[in-house]
Steps between C-alpha positions, in 0.01 A plus 500: 500500500218645292410869484239682298520854360242724334451864409315749716514879455770453234722316747604137528376363832490157659175308456354208692408272211558430131211703365497590127765758416740407780865404489564175688863484616623159619843475666631155588140370517406178675337217309172585674524863382577391146205262495266760648592771247497247218148389582367848571636664185488186282873514425692207352703340782811473280490878447504564876786257561717605203680792668573295813770312308819707530627351173194621304592729210310794358218399266127537425221241512138553408194296593129578493445853635838507679856585408817413692801728461819387672766770537840496670518770766830625652556454874774607740581289807769475767752226427687267736784752543255788566554633148217591264407225253292581193292236324167456323175337602209381283168674565172386351244754380163340429244711319142374530170647386460700823835502683877509484673243722874503573688206651860488626715310748631820661399863528676723248568874518317571174173346621536635854528855366178454303319350801615787724356758260837638388400465135242754384185431299494124554159351419479118515159520336682619185676167462719572196619833641570337836716230339694764304554702819635187670739436210619862508561481875701180454706665223576796727605261778747332259649841418527589869678175589734530201606841629557345843712223347705762314564698821594189700732382220687829496536493879625139506748568219646790699535270802679244285756759392586552866527134598424172324248329727281197442199693633512757220565235234203294615282810497599579141417142403157537667437822308603333175259216575224756569556660159470159334167444681377842390613456140333159464179617667479821298535307175205275584300795643559687174346217297199492733449878478517488119221243502290728722566797272374301201148541641426128472541427874325798661271756342701817455350848523609823335517684833765252619741599223729698733532200730573278201773737386656509848 
């Protein structure tokens, strides 16, 4: 699926094509969609495919007039036993001369909130600021899920005090696994963000200082 977003009247709205200044959001794209966007925006094919590998780790690659930023984004899904399972998913952010393109295997809450206009003052035409806003939204989503994990852990521990059941033990193991995913992903994301903050990957602007601090 491919969707386009642009600014109109200080709001983020859906567009019909990848005109200059738009955000191109690709979720589980087909090979035909990848080829079409690649040809239209002159994007390296390896950049578009990078985030579609679930084992891809956070990093940055630069080619002529385009930069690929891979970040690990937190996701929450329903497990086999109807319990909540937390994990991370690689998302590619490709910054070209005229556009920002994002590629992921699944839709994530952080990007959905931006697409639905729940994040104020989002301007894809301001590419550096847009990338920083995405990173901030992802960071906030990590904090939200960590709070959820904390609440679920306390609840499960109380249940364990009442009766030792395999269900609660398995759930604690799942939560522990989730924290390992988060810890590993945050470490690699941190390295990527430090590279961005160096100013060598994207041009940084003084007015974005607050976003950088956040």
